[in-house]
N, C-alpha and C positions, 0 to 999 in steps of 0.2 A: 408432526412427523408420524407416519404410521409405524406400526410394530414391524412390518416386513421391511420397510426402508431402513429402520434402525439396525436390523440384523444383516444388511447388505444383500438381501435377496430381492428379486423382482416380485411382481404381483403374484405370479404363478410359481414362485419358489426357485426360479432360475438364477444362477450366480451373476453378479454384476461385474466381477473382476476375475483375472486369471488365478486359478487355484495354485497353491504352493507346490503341490505334488507334480502338477504339470510343468510349473516353472522350472523345477529341478532338471527337467530333461534338456533345457537349453542353457543351464548354468553349470559352471565348473565348480565342483565342491572343493572345500578346503580339507585336505586329508593329511594324515600322518604317514610317515614311512612305516613299513611293516614292523610291528613290535614283537619281542621275543621274551617270554617270561623266564627262560632258562639262563639268561645272562646274569652272572654274579659279579662281585667286585674283583675277584681274582687277584687278591693281594699277594699271593705267593709268586705269581708270574711278574708282578710289578716290583717286588722287593728283592728278588734273587738277582745277584750280579751275573750276567750272562757272558760266558767265555767262548771264544771261537774254537771249535773242534775241527780243525782241518783234517781231511781224510776220513771224517766220520768217526774217529776214535780218540778218546782222551785217556792217557795213562797217568795213574796216580802213583808216583814213587814215594816210598816212605822208608824210614829207618827200619832195620830188621827188628821184628818183635817175636817174642816166644809165646806160643800157644800154651795156655796153662789149664785147659779143660774146664772152663767156667761156663759152659753152655747150659741149656735147659734140657730136662729129661721129659720124654714123651710117654704117654700111657695109653692103654687100650682098656675097654670095659665091656663086660657082658652082664647085662642087668645091673645089679648093684655091686658086682665084683669088679675091682680095678686091678690091673696088672701092669707093671712097668714093661715097656718094649725092650727086650734084652740088649740089642745093639746100643740103645741109648744110655746104658750104664757106662759106656766109654766116655760120657761127658764128665764123669767123676774124675778128678785129677789122678787118683790112685790107679784107675783103670784106663788111663789115656793110652791109646795105641794098642790095647789088648784086643786080639782078634779071634780068639778061640770061641766059636759059637756054642759049642756044647757047655763050656763052663759058664758063659754068659747066660744061657738058658737056665742052668742050674741055680745060678745066683738069683735070677729074676723070680724063679719059683719059690725061693725061700723068704722073700719079702712078705711081711705080715701087714695086712690092712688094718688100720685103726681110724676111728672117727672121733672128733672132738667138737663140742659145742662152743659157741662164742663165749669167751672168758675163761675157758679151761686152760690150765697150765700144761704144756706139752713136755718141756724140760725145765728144770729149775737150777739156778746158778749154784755152784758148789757141789751138786750131785755128780756121781760117776758118769763120765761120758763114754758110753760103751755101745752106742747105736748110731747108725746113719738114718736120716729122715728124708724121704722124698715127698714133696707136697704135690699131690695129684689134683686137689681142688681146694680153694679157699685162700684166705689171707692169714699170715702168721706175723705177729709183731715181735721183734727182738728187743729186750730191755736189759741194759747193763747196770752196773753199779758205779757211780761216780766216785771221785776222790774223797768226798766227805760223806759217803754212804747214801746219797740221793740216787734216784733212778735216772738213767739216761737212755733216750730212745736211739737204737742202733739201726733202725730201718725196718722195712716190711718185706716179707717174702710171700710169693704167691705161686700160682699154678706153674709147675715145671722147675721150680727152684728146689734146693736141697741144703741141708746143713748137717754137720757132724761127720763129714767124710773123713776128717783126720782121725777120728776114733778108730776106724778100721785098721789104720797103720799103727795104732797104739801110741800115737804121739800126743794125745790129749788125755789128761788124767781126769779132769772135772770140767763141767760146763762153765764157761766164763760169762754166760748171759742166761736170761730166762726167756723162753719162747712161749707166747700166749696166743691162742686162737682168737682172731678178731671177728671171724665169721665161722660158720659151720665148716669144718675142715675134714678132708680125707687125706691121710698120709700113709705111706708105706715105710716100714722099718725093717732093718736087718741088723742083728746084734753082731758085735765083734767076735763073740764066741762061735757063732754059726759061720761067719766069714772065715775064721781060722780053720774050722773043720773042713770047709770046702777047699781051702788052699792046700790042706794036707792031702786031699783026694786028687788034686789037679796038679800035675807036674808043670804044665804050661803056666798056670797062675803063680806057682812058686818061683819059677824062673823069671817071670815078669816082675814080681815084687823084688827079687834079688837084684835084677838089673836096674830097677828104679832106685834102690838104695845105694848102689855102687856108682850110679851115674853122677858125674860132676855137674852141678848146677851152673849154667852160664851166668856171668855177671849181668845184672839187669838194673835199670832204674825203676822208680815206682810205677811207671807206665808200662812196664814189661818190655821196654826197648833195650837193645844191646847197649851196655854201658860204655861211656867214653872215659878212659882213664885220665885223671887230672891230679895235680898236686897243688896244694895251697898252704899258706901259713908256715912254710918251712924256713929254716935258717941255714947258713953255710952253703955248701955246694953239693947237695944230694943229687943222685942220678934221677933225672926226671923221667916219668913213665912215657913210653911211646904208645901211640894210639892211632886209631882210624875210625871212621864212621861207617858202619856196615849197613848195607841196604837190603831190602827184600829182593830175593832172586826172581820171584814171579809176581811183580806188582799187578794190581788190578787194573783192567782196562774197561772203560765205559764206551759202548757203542751207541751212536745216536739211534733212538727209537723213532718211529714214524706213525702218525695218524693220518689216514687218507680216506677220501670219499670221491665218488664221481657225481658231479652235479649235472643234471639233465634239464634242458629248457627247450621247448618246442619252438621252432623257427617262427611259427605264426604268432606266438606270444611275443617273441623278441622283435618282430617286425611291426606289429600292429598296436601293441599296448605299451609303448615306451614313453608315453607322455602322461603326466608330467614327470614320472619317475622311470628310470631305466630298469626294466625288469631283470635283466641279467646282473646288473650291479647289485640290486637288492637281494637277489638270490645268493649271490657270492658273499655279500656282507653277512647274511644270517648263517651261511654255511661256515664261514671263517669263525664266527662267534662260537658255533657249536664245536669246532675243532679246538679252539683255545680252551673251552671248558673241559673237553676230553684231555687236553694236554695237562692241565692242572690236576685233574683226577689221577692221571697216570703218575705224575710226579709225587703224588701222595701215596698211592696204593699199589703201584706196580711192584711185583715181587722181585724183580731184578734190580731196579734202581730207585724204587719209591722210598720216600723218607720213613714211612712207618715200618718198613722191612729192612732198612739198612742201618738203623741205630744200633750202636754197640750195646751188648747185653749189660755192660757195667753202667751205661747211661740210661737204663730203663728203671724207673722207680714207680712206687705205688703210693696212692694217697693213704694217709694215716687212718682216716675214718670213713672214707667212701667218697663224699663230694670233694671238689677241689677247694682247699682252704688256703689262706695266706701262708701257712707253714709249708704246705706242699709246693706252692709256687716259689717260695724262698729256697727250698731244697733243690728244686729244678734249676733255679737261677744260679745257685752256688756251684753247680757241676762244671761250669765253663767260664772262661773269661770273655768279656765283651759280647754278651748275648745281645744280638741285634733286635730280635722280636720273638714273640710267642705266636703260635698258630693254633686256633681252637675252633671247634664247632660253635655256632652261635648259642646253642643250648648249653654248652659247657661254660661259655662266657657268662650266661645268665645265672648258672649254678654258682659260679665263682662270686658273682655280684651278691647273691643271696647270702653266701657265707661271710662276705665282708660286712654286709649290713647287719647280720646277726651278731657280729663281734664289735660293731660300732666303728668299723674301718671304712673309709671312703676314698678309694683310689682316685688319683688325678688322671685327667685326660691329657694326651699329647697331640700336637698337630702334625700330621703327616700328609704332605701333598695337598694342603688346604682342607684336610678332613680332621675332625676331632675324633680320636681313637682312644678307647679305654687302654689303660696301662697298669703295670705293676712295677714299683721301684723305678719308674721312668722308662721301662721297656714296653713298647706298644704290644697290645694283644689284638692281632688281626683275626677277623672271622673267616672261616673256611668251611663251607658246607660239604666239601669233598671228604673230610675226615669222617669215617663211618661211625654210626651208633649201632651197637649190637642189640640182639634180642633182649638182653638183660639190662638194657638202658645204660650201658657204660660206653665211654668213648675215650679218646686220648687227647692230650695237650702236648704240642711240639714246641721245643725251644731250640734256637739255632744261632750260631755265629756264622757270618757269611763273608765271602770274598777270598780271593787268592792270597792277598797280603796277610790276612789274619788266619790263614789255614782253616778256612771255614767251609760252608756248603756253597756250591756254585751250580748255576744252570749251564747246560751245554747246548749249543746250537751251531749252525754253520750258515753264515750270511754269504750273499753273492751267488746263490744257486740260480740256475736258469729260470726265467719267468717268475722271479721273486716279486711279491706284492707287499709283503711284510717281512721282517727279519726271520729267516729260516722257514718261510712259508711261501709256497709257489702255487700258481694257478696255470695249468697247461691245457691249451685247447686240443681235444682229441679227435675232432672231426664231427661230421654229420652222418647219421645212419640212414637206412632206407625209409624210416618213418619220419624223416625231416626233423630229427631231434638233435640239438646241439649237446655235446658232452665236454665237460671240463674236469680235469683231474686236479683236485685240491689236496695238497700235501703239507704237513707240518712236521719238522724234524726237531727233536729235543732229547734231552736226558738230564740227569743231575748227578753230581759226585760229592762225596763227603771226603774232604782232603785229610782230616785228622779225626779219629773216632770221637773225641770229646767235643767236636763242633756241633753235634746233634744229640739232643736228649728228649726223652719222651716220658710224660707222666701217664701211666697206663691204668686201665680199669677205673676211670673216673665216673662216679655215679652222678647222674643228672636229674634224677626223679625225686630226690628228697626235698 
């Protein structure tokens, strides 16, 4: 056999059979449906119990609670100089409801800026408590003294937190804890002596403080709710207390939010290129996937109803050392009963895994819907790439209890809407324009509600780069 025959070519180099490139013109290729890299697991949408919100609004009725002024303080800065925003001083319990702008400006102007390095002691247990401290930047750890003289960790304070506010009212003689800077910190301080001087100069402040002292404190339980009077362990025939359960007069209402887009497909594409796959169906499929991704992003980040912005301040904690440790996860877990799951960015889950490995701890996996998922104390940790990572490489880990029966977090939607193709998602044909383009309005309606504040907790400022 000649060399040309072995290669499949004729004597003059002409092909002896049909070339594969030409053959493809007459063959139907095996092809995949259009792929989309932006599709994630969307565990939040899958694990939230969804509740029908008829009328587009869901009202959360709660027992009456009393505001105690435990919010966070905001600051402004010019260069290296930091100043507290005067109206934000009303977040201090002593100044709750005080509205005289002139006095607030005077108070803000007398705060003294101080800086501490990591490891510095800011206040020491047993020393006179005569100042209030506002934390403008950094993390401060509070350490107390146990029953047998050992140190006990009392928690971490960070940007916007404060301590020592009771000292302004003269109700605290000495510090009952030691505060140490865990990172480089910027704090603003105001002494009780200077506060008293300003009170002498302001009649409005004196009247406010006098009214605060004379005000009868309403009976509350440990959660700040109006107490229900009960009697127990009595003997004989005492007069039993009468009581009732008071409700909030202005309960919060959650309106359904919407994510929408208009899908456009040319009639020529819909008519001529529908085999073997329907072009309109594939376009709708990918559009719906994008809407669901946006829906999960809004449930996490929306400022009105998103989880990151609706967690109660008392349910926000900080890591003890920076990265998420088993101790931090235990603290987050202990803040509520029946925690159903954690939600964390994949990089935060990896950071937690590194901390566990460093300590020789190996968390078990749990099976959820046929998937093996990392867990802590038997509670699954679901990945969610919608939780943002800041420029400082910090993120948050969310823990939640879910369901109406457990007074947890619920998703809100409305099923049965016109042209519904998925629960609370509709595709409505809008017509054909003069350019022969088909238009479809694709809408998804959703929201989320936190029924009781302790149903949702967040571990904030979690470092993922160590």
